[in-house]
Backbone as a chain_set.jsonl record, in Angstrom:
{"seq": "MVKTTVYLEPDTALDLKQLATAEGRSQAELIRDALGDYTRRKKRPAIPGLGEFDSGQSNISEQAENILKKASLAGKWRRARGAGR", "coords": {"N": [[32.144, -29.296, 1.48], [34.778, -27.547, 3.154], [36.412, -24.502, 2.78], [39.842, -23.694, 3.057], [42.994, -22.129, 3.884], [46.356, -22.841, 3.228], [49.691, -22.447, 4.067], [52.659, -23.099, 2.389], [56.049, -24.261, 2.264], [58.291, -23.054, -0.227], [59.665, -25.114, -1.694], [58.111, -27.364, -1.086], [55.68, -26.609, -2.191], [56.359, -26.553, -4.91], [57.037, -29.256, -5.3], [54.52, -30.391, -4.809], [53.005, -29.295, -6.897], [54.31, -30.442, -9.115], [53.892, -33.169, -8.619], [51.104, -33.298, -8.746], [50.709, -32.66, -11.441], [52.066, -34.811, -12.659], [50.483, -36.964, -11.816], [48.074, -36.289, -12.829], [46.13, -35.068, -11.326], [44.412, -32.736, -9.179], [46.033, -30.215, -7.151], [44.649, -29.655, -4.818], [43.159, -31.99, -4.463], [45.188, -33.861, -3.954], [46.168, -32.806, -1.543], [43.866, -33.019, 0.093], [43.585, -35.839, 0.145], [46.027, -36.582, 1.37], [45.84, -35.286, 3.897], [43.535, -36.501, 4.853], [44.396, -39.205, 5.084], [46.389, -38.838, 7.02], [44.973, -37.806, 9.28], [43.278, -39.94, 9.853], [45.074, -41.855, 10.693], [46.193, -40.789, 12.994], [46.025, -40.998, 16.499], [43.214, -40.289, 18.388], [42.852, -37.987, 21.093], [42.317, -39.145, 24.418], [39.274, -38.96, 26.293], [39.243, -36.811, 29.039], [39.557, -38.274, 32.222], [38.163, -40.558, 31.547], [37.891, -43.929, 32.131], [39.561, -43.849, 34.328], [38.73, -44.48, 36.835], [37.494, -47.098, 38.906], [34.706, -48.627, 39.976], [34.203, -51.137, 40.698], [31.853, -52.234, 40.085], [29.672, -53.369, 37.512], [27.372, -52.298, 36.515], [26.876, -49.566, 36.711], [26.042, -47.509, 34.947], [23.419, -48.21, 34.515], [22.36, -47.672, 36.953], [22.53, -44.967, 37.274], [20.573, -42.827, 37.525], [19.388, -43.359, 40.07], [21.665, -43.228, 41.716], [22.453, -40.527, 41.408], [20.151, -39.288, 42.396], [20.172, -40.114, 45.107], [22.591, -38.916, 45.901], [21.906, -36.234, 45.595], [19.828, -35.948, 47.477], [21.295, -36.374, 49.766], [22.715, -34.113, 49.878], [25.09, -34.001, 48.533], [25.264, -33.393, 45.934], [24.083, -31.011, 43.642], [21.689, -29.527, 41.464], [22.707, -27.158, 39.101], [22.093, -23.666, 39.498], [19.589, -22.183, 37.537], [19.691, -24.141, 35.677], [18.035, -26.231, 33.369], [15.176, -28.408, 33.719]], "CA": [[33.537, -29.074, 1.812], [35.124, -26.278, 3.776], [37.593, -23.911, 2.172], [40.85, -23.233, 3.995], [44.242, -21.695, 3.264], [47.535, -23.486, 3.803], [50.955, -21.868, 3.618], [53.656, -24.138, 2.172], [57.407, -23.865, 1.903], [58.394, -23.033, -1.689], [60.042, -26.429, -2.224], [56.952, -28.248, -0.944], [54.684, -26.165, -3.176], [56.829, -27.012, -6.215], [56.862, -30.716, -5.321], [53.09, -30.661, -4.902], [52.584, -28.958, -8.254], [54.868, -31.448, -10.023], [53.199, -34.434, -8.355], [49.744, -33.165, -9.273], [50.817, -32.745, -12.903], [52.465, -36.176, -13.011], [49.38, -37.89, -11.545], [46.85, -35.821, -13.484], [45.156, -34.744, -10.265], [44.586, -31.356, -8.701], [46.778, -30.074, -5.902], [43.678, -29.735, -3.721], [42.818, -33.399, -4.272], [46.332, -34.488, -3.282], [46.203, -32.32, -0.159], [42.748, -33.652, 0.812], [43.914, -37.249, 0.372], [47.114, -36.674, 2.346], [45.327, -34.921, 5.227], [42.601, -37.551, 5.263], [45.203, -40.342, 5.553], [47.078, -38.445, 8.252], [44.05, -37.691, 10.416], [42.77, -41.277, 10.189], [46.135, -42.609, 11.382], [46.485, -40.195, 14.292], [45.179, -41.435, 17.6], [42.486, -39.175, 19.001], [43.118, -37.913, 22.531], [41.299, -39.752, 25.285], [38.434, -38.045, 27.06], [39.799, -36.722, 30.391], [38.852, -38.985, 33.278], [37.567, -41.792, 31.063], [38.608, -45.136, 32.489], [40.502, -43.637, 35.423], [38.173, -44.935, 38.099], [36.819, -48.393, 38.84], [33.833, -48.787, 41.136], [34.079, -52.556, 41.002], [30.522, -52.65, 39.663], [29.562, -53.292, 36.056], [26.059, -51.784, 36.108], [26.757, -48.183, 37.188], [25.251, -46.697, 34.023], [22.013, -48.56, 34.718], [21.951, -47.13, 38.248], [22.902, -43.549, 37.315], [19.512, -41.972, 38.087], [19.272, -43.6, 41.513], [22.881, -42.732, 42.369], [22.372, -39.067, 41.44], [19.054, -38.907, 43.294], [20.661, -40.299, 46.481], [23.6, -37.886, 46.164], [21.195, -34.969, 45.727], [19.127, -35.959, 48.764], [22.287, -36.319, 50.836], [23.381, -32.817, 49.805], [26.408, -34.147, 47.916], [25.199, -32.964, 44.532], [22.929, -30.152, 43.398], [21.529, -29.011, 40.113], [23.178, -25.774, 39.016], [21.023, -22.689, 39.382], [19.288, -21.793, 36.181], [19.722, -25.315, 34.787], [16.702, -26.728, 33.043], [14.751, -29.608, 34.427]], "C": [[33.707, -27.685, 2.399], [36.399, -25.77, 3.121], [38.548, -23.436, 3.257], [42.095, -22.813, 3.218], [45.396, -22.351, 3.996], [48.767, -22.823, 3.212], [51.989, -22.983, 3.535], [55.019, -23.524, 1.927], [57.499, -23.915, 0.379], [58.74, -24.393, -2.307], [58.863, -27.411, -2.169], [55.889, -27.891, -1.971], [55.073, -26.636, -4.576], [56.659, -28.521, -6.351], [55.392, -31.087, -5.506], [52.581, -30.414, -6.326], [53.067, -30.008, -9.253], [54.164, -32.796, -9.85], [51.786, -34.412, -8.923], [49.744, -33.291, -10.799], [51.122, -34.178, -13.337], [51.315, -37.165, -12.841], [48.084, -37.477, -12.231], [45.736, -35.527, -12.495], [45.388, -33.304, -9.84], [45.409, -31.358, -7.415], [45.838, -30.221, -4.701], [43.316, -31.187, -3.423], [43.949, -34.136, -3.55], [46.4, -34.08, -1.813], [45.089, -32.961, 0.655], [43.056, -35.107, 1.139], [44.984, -37.407, 1.444], [46.628, -36.348, 3.757], [44.335, -35.954, 5.747], [43.336, -38.769, 5.802], [45.846, -40.037, 6.903], [46.129, -38.428, 9.45], [43.437, -39.036, 10.785], [43.792, -42.088, 10.975], [46.402, -42.083, 12.787], [45.498, -40.705, 15.34], [44.507, -40.211, 18.209], [42.753, -39.17, 20.502], [41.958, -38.502, 23.332], [40.505, -38.658, 25.995], [38.972, -38.011, 28.49], [38.922, -37.452, 31.407], [38.277, -40.323, 32.855], [38.45, -42.984, 31.428], [39.569, -44.992, 33.65], [40.014, -44.214, 36.75], [37.453, -46.255, 37.901], [36.02, -48.581, 40.121], [33.757, -50.239, 41.581], [32.718, -53.094, 40.608], [30.396, -52.46, 38.155], [28.253, -52.673, 35.582], [25.818, -50.339, 36.554], [25.878, -47.352, 36.258], [23.76, -46.984, 34.172], [21.476, -47.947, 36.009], [22.126, -45.617, 38.349], [21.833, -42.666, 37.947], [19.395, -42.135, 39.586], [20.476, -43.062, 42.272], [22.838, -41.215, 42.487], [21.267, -38.579, 42.374], [19.507, -39.017, 44.751], [21.689, -39.232, 46.837], [22.945, -36.53, 46.375], [20.493, -34.877, 47.081], [20.089, -35.841, 49.938], [23.043, -34.995, 50.827], [24.757, -32.879, 49.169], [26.434, -33.635, 46.483], [23.951, -32.13, 44.365], [22.903, -29.766, 41.94], [21.974, -27.563, 40.129], [21.995, -24.836, 38.881], [20.826, -22.31, 37.921], [19.313, -22.96, 35.201], [18.291, -25.776, 34.549], [16.398, -28.008, 33.779], [15.458, -30.788, 33.892]], "O": [[32.9, -26.782, 2.175], [37.352, -26.525, 2.93], [38.126, -22.851, 4.255], [42.225, -23.113, 2.031], [45.416, -22.412, 5.226], [48.871, -22.659, 1.997], [52.178, -23.73, 4.495], [55.126, -22.398, 1.44], [56.84, -24.748, -0.244], [58.168, -24.775, -3.329], [58.652, -28.19, -3.099], [55.267, -28.777, -2.557], [54.215, -27.071, -5.345], [56.197, -29.011, -7.381], [55.067, -31.993, -6.274], [51.829, -31.215, -6.881], [52.315, -30.416, -10.137], [53.878, -33.48, -10.832], [51.329, -35.393, -9.511], [48.879, -33.953, -11.373], [50.508, -34.694, -14.271], [51.182, -38.1, -13.63], [47.106, -38.225, -12.218], [44.555, -35.715, -12.789], [46.441, -32.728, -10.114], [45.473, -32.355, -6.695], [46.192, -30.836, -3.695], [43.183, -31.57, -2.261], [43.701, -34.934, -2.646], [46.659, -34.912, -0.944], [45.322, -33.403, 1.78], [42.824, -35.563, 2.258], [44.868, -38.26, 2.324], [46.965, -37.054, 4.708], [44.302, -36.245, 6.942], [42.965, -39.313, 6.842], [45.847, -40.871, 7.808], [46.447, -38.972, 10.508], [43.104, -39.244, 11.952], [43.429, -42.906, 11.82], [46.794, -42.844, 13.672], [44.299, -40.823, 15.087], [45.167, -39.216, 18.507], [42.868, -40.231, 21.116], [40.79, -38.371, 22.968], [41.018, -37.569, 26.257], [39.145, -39.066, 29.101], [37.705, -37.269, 31.444], [37.936, -41.145, 33.706], [39.625, -43.027, 31.065], [40.326, -45.92, 33.937], [40.801, -44.411, 37.675], [36.869, -46.5, 36.846], [36.584, -48.681, 41.211], [33.309, -50.542, 42.687], [32.45, -54.284, 40.777], [30.942, -51.512, 37.59], [28.038, -52.535, 34.377], [24.671, -49.938, 36.754], [25.054, -46.569, 36.729], [22.933, -46.094, 33.974], [20.272, -47.728, 36.141], [21.89, -45.043, 39.412], [22.142, -41.843, 38.809], [19.312, -41.141, 40.308], [20.324, -42.499, 43.356], [23.15, -40.668, 43.544], [21.431, -37.573, 43.064], [19.253, -38.111, 45.546], [21.67, -38.699, 47.946], [23.374, -35.759, 47.234], [20.558, -33.846, 47.75], [19.746, -35.278, 50.978], [23.912, -34.772, 51.67], [25.518, -31.915, 49.252], [27.501, -33.465, 45.894], [22.887, -32.481, 44.874], [23.933, -29.687, 41.271], [21.658, -26.82, 41.059], [21.006, -25.166, 38.228], [21.789, -22.14, 37.173], [18.992, -22.79, 34.025], [17.448, -25.707, 35.444], [17.279, -28.614, 34.39], [15.237, -31.905, 34.36]]}, "num_chains": 1, "name": "protein.A"}
């Protein structure tokens, strides 16, 4: 686990303390459970550019090496200087 600090409004802190006492659980456990539920429900942001283009072909990933090689030979794509092999 990773330790972190959270600042709460006084009313929220009191509610949390009372809830923890009533349930016989620690405040940290309640916070972990609540944040875990929240982050699982939230939709993660899409990767930029993912799904924005359609080549009309379904086997592009299988052809990636050949496509990049042709682009490199045509001068349309180059390996960055200092990049490893």
